[in-house]
N, CA, C and O of each residue as an XYZ file, in Angstrom:
784
protein
N      64.243    208.607     45.129
C      65.019    207.546     45.728
C      64.179    206.278     45.888
O      64.649    205.175     45.610
N      62.921    206.446     46.342
C      62.035    205.315     46.524
C      61.746    204.635     45.197
O      61.651    203.409     45.132
N      61.610    205.398     44.174
C      61.302    204.847     42.860
C      62.477    203.991     42.363
O      62.266    202.931     41.774
N      63.689    204.443     42.597
C      64.873    203.688     42.170
C      64.961    202.365     42.929
O      65.245    201.328     42.330
N      64.722    202.392     44.236
C      64.773    201.183     45.047
C      63.675    200.221     44.607
O      63.902    199.015     44.516
N      62.468    200.763     44.331
C      61.354    199.943     43.874
C      61.674    199.302     42.531
O      61.370    198.127     42.327
N      62.276    200.041     41.617
C      62.644    199.519     40.294
C      63.707    198.418     40.429
O      63.636    197.399     39.742
N      64.681    198.623     41.308
C      65.706    197.614     41.529
C      65.103    196.339     42.120
O      65.490    195.240     41.724
N      64.178    196.462     43.044
C      63.532    195.298     43.648
C      62.737    194.521     42.613
O      62.775    193.291     42.595
N      62.010    195.234     41.744
C      61.227    194.570     40.679
C      62.163    193.868     39.705
O      61.891    192.741     39.292
N      63.252    194.514     39.335
C      64.211    193.906     38.401
C      64.848    192.669     39.019
O      65.028    191.659     38.339
N      65.187    192.739     40.286
C      65.792    191.601     40.972
C      64.820    190.434     41.078
O      65.202    189.285     40.857
N      63.568    190.719     41.415
C      62.547    189.674     41.522
C      62.307    189.003     40.181
O      62.207    187.778     40.117
N      62.215    189.766     39.127
C      61.977    189.172     37.804
C      63.179    188.359     37.340
O      63.019    187.324     36.693
N      64.378    188.823     37.667
C      65.584    188.067     37.296
C      65.623    186.737     38.031
O      65.982    185.722     37.436
N      65.264    186.717     39.302
C      65.239    185.473     40.070
C      64.210    184.498     39.519
O      64.470    183.298     39.445
N      63.051    185.001     39.135
C      62.027    184.095     38.596
C      62.460    183.510     37.261
O      62.160    182.350     36.977
N      63.153    184.280     36.439
C      63.656    183.757     35.161
C      64.688    182.678     35.409
O      64.670    181.644     34.743
N      65.592    182.898     36.358
C      66.616    181.907     36.675
C      66.003    180.633     37.222
O      66.404    179.541     36.820
N      65.040    180.741     38.130
C      64.445    179.539     38.712
C      63.676    178.747     37.666
O      63.649    177.518     37.733
N      63.041    179.424     36.686
C      62.338    178.711     35.614
C      63.312    177.940     34.736
O      63.025    176.809     34.344
N      64.468    178.536     34.420
C      65.437    177.847     33.562
C      66.072    176.679     34.293
O      66.377    175.660     33.672
N      66.282    176.804     35.613
C      66.862    175.697     36.373
C      65.894    174.528     36.471
O      66.316    173.379     36.341
N      64.621    174.783     36.695
C      63.662    173.683     36.782
C      63.502    173.001     35.433
O      63.223    171.803     35.383
N      63.669    173.721     34.361
C      63.573    173.101     33.042
C      64.760    172.179     32.797
O      64.619    171.149     32.138
N      65.932    172.540     33.323
C      67.132    171.733     33.117
C      67.164    170.489     34.001
O      67.762    169.490     33.601
N      66.563    170.501     35.155
C      66.712    169.463     36.149
C      65.709    168.317     36.005
O      65.755    167.382     36.805
N      64.836    168.346     35.056
C      63.849    167.272     34.934
C      64.571    165.953     34.741
O      65.327    165.783     33.784
N      64.336    165.016     35.654
C      65.053    163.737     35.589
C      64.547    162.877     34.435
O      63.366    162.872     34.087
N      65.497    162.155     33.867
C      65.136    161.225     32.800
C      64.702    159.924     33.431
O      65.378    159.385     34.308
N      63.585    159.433     32.984
C      63.084    158.181     33.524
C      63.756    157.020     32.812
O      63.772    156.949     31.583
N      64.311    156.111     33.607
C      64.907    154.907     33.042
C      63.958    153.753     33.317
O      63.420    153.631     34.418
N      63.760    152.933     32.345
C      62.840    151.819     32.568
C      63.425    150.862     33.598
O      64.615    150.551     33.552
N      62.598    150.394     34.525
C      63.114    149.460     35.535
C      63.501    148.140     34.890
O      62.850    147.658     33.962
N      64.593    147.565     35.416
C      65.031    146.279     34.869
C      64.200    145.164     35.477
O      63.914    145.156     36.675
N      63.832    144.253     34.653
C      63.028    143.123     35.099
C      63.957    141.984     35.485
O      64.866    141.643     34.728
N      63.742    141.394     36.648
C      64.571    140.252     37.027
C      64.276    139.069     36.116
O      63.165    138.898     35.615
N      65.305    138.264     35.922
C      65.134    137.081     35.091
C      64.372    136.027     35.890
O      64.735    135.704     37.021
N      63.321    135.503     35.290
C      62.481    134.522     35.970
C      62.877    133.133     35.509
O      62.981    132.871     34.311
N      63.098    132.238     36.476
C      63.456    130.861     36.155
C      62.162    130.067     36.001
O      61.426    129.864     36.967
N      61.898    129.625     34.782
C      60.651    128.899     34.512
C      60.877    127.425     34.223
O      59.910    126.683     34.049
N      62.108    126.987     34.168
C      62.389    125.586     33.873
C      63.619    125.149     34.647
O      64.203    125.932     35.396
N      64.007    123.901     34.466
C      65.175    123.380     35.173
C      66.418    124.189     34.821
O      66.577    124.672     33.700
N      67.277    124.318     35.799
C      68.543    125.002     35.578
C      69.598    123.932     35.370
O      69.837    123.093     36.239
N      70.218    123.978     34.213
C      71.291    123.030     33.898
C      72.604    123.796     33.817
O      72.654    124.913     33.302
N      73.664    123.186     34.330
C      74.968    123.831     34.262
C      75.446    123.944     32.824
O      75.910    124.998     32.390
N      75.327    122.845     32.094
C      75.817    122.788     30.714
C      74.655    122.473     29.769
O      73.705    121.788     30.150
N      74.737    122.969     28.556
C      73.740    122.607     27.554
C      73.851    121.122     27.254
O      72.849    120.411     27.187
N      75.070    120.669     27.077
C      75.348    119.235     26.895
C      76.318    118.850     27.994
O      77.478    119.262     27.995
N      75.827    118.057     28.926
C      76.634    117.699     30.096
C      77.894    116.947     29.699
O      77.847    116.069     28.837
N      79.029    117.286     30.327
C      80.259    116.537     30.080
C      80.082    115.085     30.534
O      79.199    114.767     31.331
N      80.912    114.250     30.026
C      80.838    112.830     30.386
C      81.090    112.674     31.890
O      81.995    113.298     32.445
N      80.282    111.841     32.536
C      80.445    111.597     33.970
C      79.911    112.732     34.827
O      80.387    112.930     35.945
N      78.939    113.477     34.333
C      78.360    114.600     35.058
C      76.855    114.380     35.159
O      76.084    115.024     34.447
N      76.426    113.461     36.052
C      75.016    113.079     36.100
C      74.097    114.147     36.706
O      72.899    114.141     36.420
N      74.605    115.038     37.512
C      73.752    116.015     38.201
C      73.724    117.353     37.471
O      73.639    118.403     38.109
N      73.795    117.327     36.152
C      73.835    118.550     35.361
C      72.617    119.435     35.602
O      72.764    120.643     35.788
N      71.433    118.863     35.602
C      70.198    119.643     35.744
C      69.524    119.432     37.101
O      68.348    119.761     37.261
N      70.238    118.900     38.058
C      69.669    118.611     39.371
C      70.107    119.671     40.380
O      71.103    119.500     41.083
N      69.347    120.772     40.441
C      69.690    121.876     41.339
C      69.645    121.414     42.787
O      70.468    121.842     43.597
N      68.699    120.552     43.125
C      68.595    120.073     44.503
C      69.878    119.368     44.951
O      70.283    119.503     46.106
N      70.515    118.624     44.056
C      71.765    117.946     44.392
C      72.815    118.959     44.842
O      73.484    118.760     45.856
N      72.956    120.053     44.078
C      73.989    121.048     44.366
C      73.645    121.874     45.603
O      74.536    122.248     46.366
N      72.363    122.158     45.804
C      71.956    122.883     47.016
C      72.217    122.015     48.238
O      72.703    122.505     49.257
N      71.897    120.728     48.142
C      72.154    119.820     49.266
C      73.650    119.679     49.539
O      74.069    119.593     50.693
N      74.455    119.656     48.473
C      75.915    119.607     48.650
C      76.381    120.844     49.415
O      77.213    120.742     50.317
N      75.856    121.993     49.061
C      76.209    123.252     49.709
C      75.778    123.231     51.179
O      76.544    123.626     52.057
N      74.567    122.774     51.440
C      74.073    122.700     52.822
C      74.885    121.709     53.650
O      75.194    121.971     54.813
N      75.227    120.577     53.052
C      76.075    119.603     53.761
C      77.447    120.192     54.053
O      77.997    120.002     55.138
N      77.992    120.905     53.082
C      79.307    121.526     53.275
C      79.266    122.530     54.414
O      80.212    122.638     55.195
N      78.164    123.261     54.504
C      78.043    124.271     55.545
C      77.995    123.664     56.943
O      78.394    124.306     57.915
N      77.511    122.438     57.047
C      77.430    121.804     58.369
C      78.588    120.843     58.637
O      78.605    120.159     59.660
N      79.551    120.792     57.720
C      80.699    119.899     57.868
C      81.928    120.721     58.258
O      82.159    121.784     57.682
N      82.724    120.250     59.227
C      83.934    120.989     59.609
C      84.929    121.089     58.437
O      84.958    120.244     57.543
N      85.725    122.135     58.480
C      86.673    122.375     57.395
C      87.629    121.202     57.192
O      87.949    120.870     56.050
N      88.081    120.581     58.243
C      89.047    119.487     58.112
C      88.480    118.344     57.257
O      89.196    117.763     56.441
N      87.209    118.030     57.444
C      86.592    116.965     56.647
C      86.390    117.411     55.195
O      86.593    116.634     54.262
N      85.996    118.649     55.024
C      85.823    119.155     53.657
C      87.156    119.218     52.924
O      87.218    118.981     51.717
N      88.217    119.537     53.649
C      89.543    119.605     53.038
C      89.971    118.227     52.534
O      90.551    118.101     51.456
N      89.677    117.202     53.326
C      89.991    115.835     52.884
C      89.185    115.469     51.635
O      89.713    114.858     50.706
N      87.918    115.842     51.619
C      87.075    115.551     50.455
C      87.589    116.283     49.215
O      87.574    115.724     48.119
N      88.038    117.510     49.376
C      88.569    118.284     48.245
C      89.855    117.646     47.730
O      90.089    117.609     46.522
N      90.682    117.148     48.632
C      91.945    116.522     48.241
C      91.714    115.286     47.368
O      92.569    114.931     46.556
N      90.572    114.637     47.533
C      90.277    113.432     46.755
C      89.643    113.739     45.402
O      89.454    112.832     44.591
N      89.310    115.003     45.147
C      88.678    115.367     43.874
C      89.709    115.420     42.755
O      90.897    115.640     42.990
N      89.226    115.215     41.537
C      90.093    115.274     40.364
C      90.010    116.630     39.686
O      89.805    117.654     40.337
N      90.171    116.625     38.367
C      90.184    117.868     37.588
C      88.996    117.967     36.628
O      89.010    118.799     35.721
N      87.988    117.146     36.810
C      86.831    117.188     35.915
C      85.976    118.416     36.236
O      86.158    119.059     37.270
N      85.051    118.728     35.345
C      84.147    119.857     35.563
C      83.335    119.662     36.841
O      83.154    120.596     37.622
N      82.850    118.437     37.044
C      82.066    118.151     38.253
C      82.919    118.332     39.498
O      82.448    118.883     40.493
N      84.155    117.880     39.459
C      85.043    118.012     40.623
C      85.341    119.485     40.928
O      85.394    119.881     42.092
N      85.534    120.287     39.887
C      85.794    121.707     40.098
C      84.576    122.400     40.707
O      84.710    123.255     41.582
N      83.387    122.022     40.235
C      82.164    122.597     40.785
C      81.961    122.137     42.231
O      81.572    122.929     43.089
N      82.225    120.856     42.495
C      82.140    120.341     43.869
C      83.116    121.092     44.774
O      82.762    121.479     45.888
N      84.326    121.293     44.303
C      85.335    121.999     45.093
C      84.844    123.393     45.461
O      85.021    123.839     46.594
N      84.228    124.079     44.507
C      83.720    125.422     44.784
C      82.659    125.377     45.882
O      82.719    126.155     46.835
N      81.688    124.469     45.753
C      80.620    124.383     46.753
C      81.161    123.965     48.127
O      80.640    124.402     49.153
N      82.188    123.133     48.152
C      82.766    122.710     49.428
C      83.559    123.821     50.117
O      83.810    123.752     51.320
N      83.951    124.836     49.361
C      84.714    125.940     49.966
C      83.849    127.163     50.272
O      84.368    128.163     50.768
N      82.559    127.111     49.994
C      81.700    128.268     50.254
C      81.492    128.617     51.729
O      81.364    129.802     52.037
N      81.451    127.661     52.654
C      81.251    128.050     54.062
C      82.330    129.022     54.547
O      83.455    129.034     54.047
N      81.956    129.823     55.525
C      82.825    130.921     55.968
C      84.094    130.488     56.691
O      85.015    131.292     56.834
N      84.170    129.234     57.152
C      85.367    128.814     57.877
C      86.479    128.318     56.955
O      87.514    127.852     57.433
N      86.278    128.412     55.649
C      87.293    127.973     54.684
C      88.416    128.996     54.616
O      88.146    130.191     54.490
N      89.667    128.560     54.696
C      90.794    129.500     54.588
C      90.822    130.194     53.218
O      90.374    129.647     52.210
N      91.355    131.400     53.222
C      91.380    132.247     52.028
C      92.019    131.544     50.830
O      91.451    131.563     49.738
N      93.183    130.929     51.010
C      93.895    130.304     49.896
C      93.063    129.203     49.243
O      93.074    129.060     48.020
N      92.347    128.430     50.047
C      91.517    127.354     49.504
C      90.311    127.915     48.762
O      89.906    127.374     47.733
N      89.738    128.994     49.278
C      88.627    129.654     48.577
C      89.102    130.186     47.222
O      88.423    130.031     46.207
N      90.265    130.807     47.226
C      90.810    131.372     45.995
C      91.101    130.282     44.974
O      90.789    130.438     43.793
N      91.689    129.191     45.414
C      91.987    128.066     44.534
C      90.701    127.522     43.895
O      90.664    127.249     42.696
N      89.655    127.369     44.705
C      88.379    126.860     44.194
C      87.736    127.866     43.245
O      87.142    127.477     42.240
N      87.851    129.152     43.557
C      87.284    130.187     42.686
C      87.977    130.183     41.328
O      87.320    130.318     40.295
N      89.290    130.031     41.324
C      90.034    129.985     40.059
C      89.677    128.739     39.256
O      89.587    128.797     38.030
N      89.473    127.612     39.940
C      89.066    126.385     39.252
C      87.677    126.562     38.646
O      87.417    126.106     37.533
N      86.792    127.221     39.376
C      85.449    127.476     38.852
C      85.507    128.410     37.647
O      84.785    128.212     36.670
N      86.357    129.418     37.715
C      86.498    130.355     36.598
C      86.920    129.631     35.311
O      86.585    130.070     34.210
N      87.655    128.525     35.456
C      88.080    127.752     34.288
C      86.903    127.145     33.532
O      86.970    126.971     32.315
N      85.825    126.821     34.246
C      84.722    126.101     33.590
C      83.462    126.945     33.385
O      82.557    126.510     32.673
N      83.372    128.127     33.979
C      82.133    128.908     33.850
C      81.859    129.344     32.418
O      80.707    129.615     32.080
N      82.850    129.420     31.588
C      82.633    129.766     30.187
C      81.800    128.720     29.458
O      81.180    129.019     28.438
N      81.783    127.508     29.973
C      81.007    126.425     29.361
C      79.579    126.361     29.901
O      78.747    125.644     29.344
N      79.280    127.092     30.969
C      77.951    127.048     31.580
C      76.907    127.704     30.691
O      77.232    128.514     29.823
N      75.659    127.346     30.919
C      74.566    128.036     30.242
C      74.460    129.436     30.836
O      74.923    129.673     31.952
N      73.856    130.363     30.101
C      73.741    131.736     30.588
C      72.944    131.799     31.882
O      73.292    132.553     32.791
N      71.881    131.013     31.970
C      71.057    131.006     33.172
C      71.839    130.485     34.377
O      71.746    131.052     35.466
N      72.599    129.425     34.195
C      73.369    128.882     35.324
C      74.484    129.846     35.734
O      74.790    129.962     36.921
N      75.090    130.535     34.772
C      76.109    131.543     35.111
C      75.492    132.648     35.965
O      76.035    133.032     37.001
N      74.338    133.152     35.504
C      73.667    134.240     36.221
C      73.264    133.801     37.616
O      73.478    134.522     38.591
N      72.683    132.620     37.706
C      72.238    132.105     38.996
C      73.415    131.916     39.950
O      73.361    132.361     41.097
N      74.469    131.265     39.489
C      75.633    131.020     40.343
C      76.313    132.330     40.741
O      76.737    132.491     41.885
N      76.413    133.253     39.805
C      77.031    134.544     40.089
C      76.253    135.291     41.169
O      76.844    135.857     42.089
N      74.942    135.290     41.054
C      74.098    136.022     42.000
C      74.085    135.383     43.377
O      74.203    136.071     44.391
N      73.944    134.080     43.411
C      73.761    133.389     44.693
C      75.078    133.138     45.420
O      75.141    133.279     46.642
N      76.118    132.773     44.701
C      77.328    132.306     45.390
C      78.599    133.080     45.057
O      79.349    133.442     45.963
N      78.850    133.337     43.795
C      80.156    133.879     43.407
C      80.370    135.294     43.943
O      81.413    135.571     44.536
N      79.408    136.193     43.748
C      79.582    137.568     44.224
C      79.785    137.633     45.741
O      80.733    138.275     46.193
N      78.918    136.983     46.550
C      79.167    137.028     47.998
C      80.500    136.385     48.394
O      81.172    136.856     49.312
N      80.877    135.310     47.699
C      82.142    134.636     47.997
C      83.326    135.549     47.688
O      84.266    135.639     48.477
N      83.280    136.227     46.540
C      84.371    137.144     46.183
C      84.434    138.320     47.144
O      85.521    138.765     47.513
N      83.280    138.823     47.550
C      83.271    139.931     48.501
C      83.884    139.506     49.829
O      84.648    140.262     50.431
N      83.557    138.312     50.285
C      84.142    137.811     51.531
C      85.659    137.666     51.376
O      86.409    138.010     52.289
N      86.112    137.160     50.233
C      87.554    137.009     50.020
C      88.243    138.379     50.001
O      89.341    138.525     50.537
N      87.604    139.381     49.386
C      88.185    140.724     49.369
C      88.298    141.283     50.783
O      89.304    141.898     51.136
N      87.265    141.066     51.585
C      87.312    141.544     52.969
C      88.394    140.832     53.773
O      89.104    141.457     54.561
N      88.516    139.524     53.571
C      89.563    138.773     54.272
C      90.949    139.252     53.843
O      91.860    139.371     54.662
N      91.092    139.524     52.549
C      92.380    140.015     52.049
C      92.698    141.385     52.641
O      93.830    141.645     53.048
N      91.699    142.253     52.686
C      91.909    143.587     53.256
C      92.265    143.489     54.732
O      93.131    144.218     55.216
N      91.597    142.591     55.446
C      91.905    142.414     56.870
C      93.329    141.900     57.051
O      94.023    142.311     57.981
N      93.763    141.018     56.180
C      95.119    140.488     56.262
C      96.145    141.604     56.036
O      97.135    141.705     56.761
N      95.896    142.430     55.033
C      96.803    143.547     54.743
C      96.838    144.512     55.922
O      97.906    144.975     56.323
N      95.657    144.815     56.477
C      95.610    145.732     57.613
C      96.315    145.144     58.840
O      96.982    145.867     59.580
N      96.170    143.851     59.050
C      96.858    143.213     60.177
C      98.368    143.312     60.016
O      99.080    143.614     60.974
N      98.856    143.057     58.806
C     100.296    143.171     58.557
C     100.762    144.605     58.751
O     101.821    144.851     59.328
N      99.964    145.549     58.266
C     100.308    146.965     58.404
C     100.326    147.363     59.881
O     101.217    148.087     60.325
N      99.343    146.890     60.630
C      99.304    147.188     62.070
C     100.500    146.582     62.796
O     101.077    147.218     63.678
N     100.876    145.358     62.433
C     102.041    144.723     63.052
C     103.309    145.515     62.734
O     104.153    145.721     63.606
N     103.436    145.956     61.486
C     104.594    146.762     61.078
C     104.624    148.079     61.858
O     105.674    148.509     62.335
N     103.442    148.716     61.979
C     103.368    149.980     62.725
C     103.685    149.775     64.196
O     104.314    150.632     64.817
N     103.261    148.657     64.761
C     103.561    148.376     66.169
C     105.068    148.225     66.379
O     105.613    148.728     67.362
N     105.744    147.528     65.451
C     107.201    147.376     65.550
C     107.897    148.731     65.412
O     108.842    149.031     66.141
N     107.418    149.544     64.469
C     108.008    150.867     64.277
C     107.782    151.729     65.515
O     108.664    152.489     65.916
N     106.613    151.611     66.113
C     106.317    152.375     67.315
C     107.222    151.953     68.473
O     107.700    152.796     69.232
N     107.458    150.635     68.606
C     108.365    150.156     69.664
C     109.773    150.702     69.447
O     110.437    151.119     70.396
N     110.227    150.698     68.183
C     111.564    151.218     67.888
C     111.644    152.707     68.214
O     112.639    153.170     68.773
N     110.606    153.450     67.869
C     110.589    154.882     68.181
C     110.560    155.119     69.691
O     111.194    156.047     70.192
N     109.816    154.270     70.414
C     109.758    154.403     71.871
C     111.133    154.155     72.483
O     111.537    154.859     73.408
N     111.866    153.136     71.962
C     113.220    152.868     72.462
C     114.135    154.057     72.189
O     114.924    154.455     73.045
N     114.021    154.617     70.990
C     114.843    155.769     70.631
C     114.492    156.967     71.518
O     115.378    157.701     71.956
N     113.220    157.158     71.776
C     112.786    158.250     72.643
C     113.317    158.054     74.066
O     113.766    159.008     74.700
N     113.264    156.817     74.562
C     113.800    156.527     75.894
C     115.299    156.803     75.955
O     115.793    157.355     76.938
N     116.024    156.417     74.900
C     117.470    156.663     74.859
C     117.757    158.166     74.847
O     118.655    158.637     75.545
N     116.996    158.910     74.054
C     117.174    160.369     74.007
C     116.850    160.999     75.358
O     117.514    161.941     75.791
N     115.816    160.465     76.019
C     115.433    160.970     77.346
C     116.561    160.762     78.355
O     116.862    161.648     79.156
N     117.190    159.561     78.306
C     118.313    159.280     79.216
C     119.487    160.222     78.932
O     120.113    160.738     79.858
N     119.779    160.443     77.646
C     120.878    161.350     77.293
C     120.594    162.763     77.782
O     121.483    163.448     78.288
N     119.339    163.193     77.627
C     118.961    164.531     78.077
C     119.118    164.655     79.591
O     119.619    165.663     80.089
N     118.685    163.621     80.319
C     118.829    163.635     81.777
C     120.301    163.669     82.184
O     120.668    164.358     83.136
N     121.144    162.926     81.464
C     122.582    162.937     81.756
C     123.175    164.325     81.508
O     123.984    164.819     82.293
N     122.754    164.943     80.395
C     123.253    166.291     80.092
C     122.795    167.305     81.140
O     123.551    168.187     81.545
N     121.537    167.159     81.569
C     121.040    168.060     82.615
C     121.799    167.848     83.922
O     122.068    168.801     84.654
N     122.138    166.604     84.207
C     122.912    166.297     85.416
C     124.312    166.914     85.320
O     124.813    167.480     86.291
N     124.942    166.801     84.139
C     126.274    167.393     83.938
C     126.197    168.907     84.085
O     127.059    169.525     84.708
N     125.141    169.504     83.498
C     124.973    170.957     83.590
C     124.801    171.379     85.052
O     125.383    172.369     85.496
N     123.995    170.614     85.791
C     123.781    170.953     87.202
C     125.096    170.848     87.977
O     125.371    171.683     88.839
N     125.906    169.837     87.681
C     127.192    169.666     88.350
C     128.120    170.838     88.029
O     128.790    171.378     88.910
N     128.145    171.224     86.732
C     128.990    172.360     86.334
C     128.539    173.659     86.991
O     129.366    174.485     87.377
N     127.230    173.837     87.118
C     126.697    175.050     87.747
C     127.093    175.081     89.233
O     127.448    176.129     89.773
N     127.022    173.920     89.870
C     127.417    173.855     91.284
C     128.900    174.182     91.445
O     129.278    174.915     92.358
N     129.734    173.646     90.570
C     131.173    173.928     90.625
C     131.439    175.399     90.356
O     132.298    176.008     90.993
N     130.707    175.962     89.420
C     130.894    177.362     89.081
C     130.526    178.260     90.270
O     131.208    179.254     90.518
N     129.475    177.929     90.995
C     129.042    178.708     92.157
C     130.072    178.584     93.291
O     130.397    179.557     93.971
N     130.569    177.362     93.467
C     131.538    177.174     94.556
C     132.841    177.880     94.242
O     133.508    178.349     95.164
N     133.233    177.978     92.981
C     134.441    178.705     92.595
C     134.255    180.205     92.777
O     135.221    180.905     93.080
N     133.058    180.708     92.604
C     132.786    182.136     92.747
C     132.811    182.562     94.210
O     133.069    183.726     94.515
N     132.550    181.648     95.093
C     132.515    182.000     96.512
C     133.878    181.928     97.076
O     134.069    182.189     98.264
């Protein structure tokens, strides 16, 4: 009996070691080369050939200052400035930068984002990458969150109305039940008095 148990233990141990060796051979992770960030070594220009009337094509400081000014300007003033802009590439880019601060209403942010999308195909690859990384992705994420909050607020308002309606219905059912219980109690009293 001992020999059989010993043989089973040895067979089980060897089977486990074979399985663990095959699993470790399968699980070796593949190394992926790390991606290198793109290094900006020269001026960043929006367009390879600037459109007519676009003097700040390669002046990053101009656009950063516009963004910083927009951030410290109330929405009402920025809205007036946006209303005076035209449909040129520079105006569309200005509109986008003027709507980046967080106090801009969703519809105005969306309008500026769509206007920017119209001209980004003309941008240089470096300016597209830079703008996408610094401004567009965070702006779109904020718009998605605002949209989700709006949907949730509407859903909560709808649920609150439905809850009020259900509460009214429950109150009405409660009153009917109390009336029925009162009628039953009256009938029981009459039945007892008739029996006596």
